[in-house]
FINU-229412 format. One record per residue: residue number from 1; x, y, z of N, C-alpha, C, O in turn. Coordinates in steps of 0.05 Angstrom, whole numbers. Layout:
% residues N
n:NUM; n.u:X; n.v:Y; n.w:Z; ca.u:X; ca.v:Y; ca.w:Z; c.u:X; c.v:Y; c.w:Z; o.u:X; o.v:Y; o.w:Z
...
END
This chain:
% residues 55
n:1; n.u:348; n.v:521; n.w:-114; ca.u:365; ca.v:512; ca.w:-136; c.u:377; c.v:479; c.w:-122; o.u:383; o.v:464; o.w:-141
n:2; n.u:381; n.v:468; n.w:-104; ca.u:384; ca.v:445; ca.w:-88; c.u:369; c.v:426; c.w:-89; o.u:378; o.v:407; o.w:-76
n:3; n.u:343; n.v:422; n.w:-102; ca.u:321; ca.v:400; ca.w:-100; c.u:326; c.v:395; c.w:-124; o.u:324; o.v:411; o.w:-142
n:4; n.u:333; n.v:365; n.w:-124; ca.u:341; ca.v:348; ca.w:-140; c.u:306; c.v:329; c.w:-155; o.u:306; o.v:304; o.w:-155
n:5; n.u:284; n.v:343; n.w:-164; ca.u:260; ca.v:325; ca.w:-180; c.u:262; c.v:300; c.w:-181; o.u:280; o.v:288; o.w:-169
n:6; n.u:246; n.v:289; n.w:-193; ca.u:236; ca.v:258; ca.w:-193; c.u:248; c.v:259; c.w:-221; o.u:251; o.v:236; o.w:-227
n:7; n.u:256; n.v:275; n.w:-242; ca.u:258; ca.v:276; ca.w:-266; c.u:294; c.v:263; c.w:-276; o.u:302; o.v:248; o.w:-293
n:8; n.u:305; n.v:275; n.w:-260; ca.u:337; ca.v:271; ca.w:-251; c.u:339; c.v:248; c.w:-246; o.u:354; o.v:234; o.w:-260
n:9; n.u:324; n.v:236; n.w:-219; ca.u:328; ca.v:208; ca.w:-201; c.u:319; c.v:193; c.w:-230; o.u:338; o.v:179; o.w:-236
n:10; n.u:305; n.v:191; n.w:-242; ca.u:294; ca.v:172; ca.w:-261; c.u:310; c.v:174; c.w:-284; o.u:311; o.v:154; o.w:-298
n:11; n.u:323; n.v:195; n.w:-293; ca.u:342; ca.v:184; ca.w:-309; c.u:364; c.v:168; c.w:-301; o.u:372; o.v:150; o.w:-315
n:12; n.u:378; n.v:174; n.w:-274; ca.u:404; ca.v:178; ca.w:-264; c.u:388; c.v:135; c.w:-263; o.u:398; o.v:120; o.w:-280
n:13; n.u:372; n.v:124; n.w:-247; ca.u:369; ca.v:95; ca.w:-251; c.u:360; c.v:89; c.w:-288; o.u:368; o.v:66; o.w:-290
n:14; n.u:354; n.v:94; n.w:-302; ca.u:343; ca.v:85; ca.w:-332; c.u:380; c.v:76; c.w:-339; o.u:390; o.v:54; o.w:-345
n:15; n.u:396; n.v:113; n.w:-332; ca.u:422; ca.v:100; ca.w:-348; c.u:437; c.v:86; c.w:-325; o.u:461; o.v:89; o.w:-328
n:16; n.u:430; n.v:70; n.w:-301; ca.u:446; ca.v:57; ca.w:-290; c.u:441; c.v:29; c.w:-304; o.u:458; o.v:11; o.w:-303
n:17; n.u:413; n.v:24; n.w:-320; ca.u:392; ca.v:0; ca.w:-316; c.u:400; c.v:3; c.w:-348; o.u:403; o.v:-22; o.w:-350
n:18; n.u:405; n.v:10; n.w:-368; ca.u:422; ca.v:20; ca.w:-390; c.u:445; c.v:-1; c.w:-389; o.u:448; o.v:-20; o.w:-404
n:19; n.u:459; n.v:6; n.w:-370; ca.u:493; ca.v:-1; ca.w:-367; c.u:497; c.v:-32; c.w:-356; o.u:514; o.v:-48; o.w:-363
n:20; n.u:478; n.v:-34; n.w:-337; ca.u:473; ca.v:-68; ca.w:-321; c.u:474; c.v:-69; c.w:-358; o.u:493; o.v:-71; o.w:-373
n:21; n.u:448; n.v:-69; n.w:-362; ca.u:438; ca.v:-89; ca.w:-390; c.u:467; c.v:-87; c.w:-409; o.u:478; o.v:-109; o.w:-413
n:22; n.u:476; n.v:-69; n.w:-417; ca.u:503; ca.v:-67; ca.w:-435; c.u:512; c.v:-84; c.w:-433; o.u:515; o.v:-99; o.w:-452
n:23; n.u:523; n.v:-89; n.w:-399; ca.u:539; ca.v:-109; ca.w:-396; c.u:530; c.v:-141; c.w:-393; o.u:543; o.v:-161; o.w:-388
n:24; n.u:505; n.v:-137; n.w:-398; ca.u:494; ca.v:-179; ca.w:-396; c.u:495; c.v:-181; c.w:-429; o.u:497; o.v:-203; o.w:-441
n:25; n.u:494; n.v:-152; n.w:-443; ca.u:494; ca.v:-163; ca.w:-478; c.u:518; c.v:-162; c.w:-499; o.u:518; o.v:-168; o.w:-523
n:26; n.u:536; n.v:-155; n.w:-484; ca.u:560; ca.v:-156; ca.w:-494; c.u:567; c.v:-182; c.w:-500; o.u:566; o.v:-191; o.w:-523
n:27; n.u:575; n.v:-197; n.w:-478; ca.u:590; ca.v:-219; ca.w:-480; c.u:573; c.v:-246; c.w:-495; o.u:583; o.v:-268; o.w:-501
n:28; n.u:535; n.v:-231; n.w:-499; ca.u:525; ca.v:-251; ca.w:-509; c.u:526; c.v:-238; c.w:-544; o.u:522; o.v:-256; o.w:-559
n:29; n.u:529; n.v:-217; n.w:-555; ca.u:527; ca.v:-216; ca.w:-574; c.u:568; c.v:-225; c.w:-586; o.u:574; o.v:-228; o.w:-609
n:30; n.u:583; n.v:-226; n.w:-567; ca.u:609; ca.v:-227; ca.w:-576; c.u:616; c.v:-255; c.w:-578; o.u:637; o.v:-262; o.w:-589
n:31; n.u:595; n.v:-275; n.w:-564; ca.u:603; ca.v:-305; ca.w:-567; c.u:584; c.v:-313; c.w:-591; o.u:588; o.v:-336; o.w:-601
n:32; n.u:563; n.v:-295; n.w:-603; ca.u:547; ca.v:-304; ca.w:-622; c.u:553; c.v:-300; c.w:-647; o.u:548; o.v:-318; o.w:-664
n:33; n.u:565; n.v:-274; n.w:-653; ca.u:575; ca.v:-261; ca.w:-678; c.u:598; c.v:-244; c.w:-671; o.u:595; o.v:-221; o.w:-663
n:34; n.u:622; n.v:-255; n.w:-674; ca.u:636; ca.v:-229; ca.w:-670; c.u:647; c.v:-228; c.w:-700; o.u:669; o.v:-216; o.w:-703
n:35; n.u:636; n.v:-236; n.w:-718; ca.u:643; ca.v:-229; ca.w:-748; c.u:629; c.v:-196; c.w:-755; o.u:633; o.v:-177; o.w:-770
n:36; n.u:610; n.v:-204; n.w:-732; ca.u:585; ca.v:-173; ca.w:-744; c.u:609; c.v:-155; c.w:-729; o.u:617; o.v:-135; o.w:-741
n:37; n.u:623; n.v:-163; n.w:-698; ca.u:625; ca.v:-142; ca.w:-691; c.u:649; c.v:-122; c.w:-698; o.u:654; o.v:-99; o.w:-693
n:38; n.u:663; n.v:-141; n.w:-713; ca.u:683; ca.v:-139; ca.w:-734; c.u:681; c.v:-117; c.w:-763; o.u:697; o.v:-105; o.w:-778
n:39; n.u:669; n.v:-118; n.w:-763; ca.u:655; ca.v:-101; ca.w:-789; c.u:657; c.v:-77; c.w:-778; o.u:645; o.v:-77; o.w:-756
n:40; n.u:669; n.v:-52; n.w:-787; ca.u:675; ca.v:-28; ca.w:-779; c.u:650; c.v:-9; c.w:-774; o.u:637; o.v:-6; o.w:-795
n:41; n.u:640; n.v:2; n.w:-756; ca.u:619; ca.v:19; ca.w:-740; c.u:599; c.v:5; c.w:-733; o.u:581; o.v:18; o.w:-724
n:42; n.u:596; n.v:-26; n.w:-735; ca.u:580; ca.v:-48; ca.w:-724; c.u:588; c.v:-54; c.w:-688; o.u:608; o.v:-67; o.w:-681
n:43; n.u:572; n.v:-42; n.w:-672; ca.u:581; ca.v:-41; ca.w:-646; c.u:552; c.v:-64; c.w:-634; o.u:534; o.v:-76; o.w:-646
n:44; n.u:564; n.v:-61; n.w:-602; ca.u:543; ca.v:-87; ca.w:-591; c.u:519; c.v:-76; c.w:-591; o.u:504; o.v:-93; o.w:-581
n:45; n.u:507; n.v:-55; n.w:-598; ca.u:471; ca.v:-56; ca.w:-602; c.u:468; c.v:-62; c.w:-635; o.u:447; o.v:-68; o.w:-646
n:46; n.u:492; n.v:-59; n.w:-647; ca.u:467; ca.v:-59; ca.w:-672; c.u:476; c.v:-87; c.w:-688; o.u:463; o.v:-99; o.w:-706
n:47; n.u:499; n.v:-93; n.w:-677; ca.u:500; ca.v:-125; ca.w:-687; c.u:474; c.v:-143; c.w:-658; o.u:475; o.v:-168; o.w:-659
n:48; n.u:462; n.v:-136; n.w:-645; ca.u:438; ca.v:-147; ca.w:-628; c.u:423; c.v:-148; c.w:-643; o.u:416; o.v:-168; o.w:-655
n:49; n.u:412; n.v:-118; n.w:-648; ca.u:388; ca.v:-115; ca.w:-664; c.u:398; c.v:-133; c.w:-697; o.u:388; o.v:-155; o.w:-700
n:50; n.u:409; n.v:-127; n.w:-711; ca.u:422; ca.v:-150; ca.w:-728; c.u:411; c.v:-178; c.w:-723; o.u:402; o.v:-189; o.w:-743
n:51; n.u:409; n.v:-196; n.w:-694; ca.u:412; ca.v:-222; ca.w:-701; c.u:377; c.v:-228; c.w:-685; o.u:368; o.v:-250; o.w:-680
n:52; n.u:363; n.v:-201; n.w:-680; ca.u:343; ca.v:-207; ca.w:-670; c.u:329; c.v:-202; c.w:-687; o.u:307; o.v:-211; o.w:-682
n:53; n.u:328; n.v:-186; n.w:-715; ca.u:319; ca.v:-186; ca.w:-729; c.u:316; c.v:-203; c.w:-754; o.u:298; o.v:-209; o.w:-770
n:54; n.u:346; n.v:-209; n.w:-752; ca.u:353; ca.v:-243; ca.w:-772; c.u:332; c.v:-259; c.w:-758; o.u:314; o.v:-269; o.w:-772
n:55; n.u:333; n.v:-263; n.w:-725; ca.u:319; ca.v:-282; ca.w:-729; c.u:347; c.v:-304; c.w:-721; o.u:345; o.v:-328; o.w:-721
END
């Protein structure tokens, strides 16, 4: 039961990548659209997606 296969290692690697991208995305969205982030229930990912969708 001590062996860790490739799937758990991949999950850890993907989470690290997501964390890194979130770190990069937060200041960008905050500087471009702080008014979106001020809305209840709108976080960085939602605001970022709205910005991309709206163009």
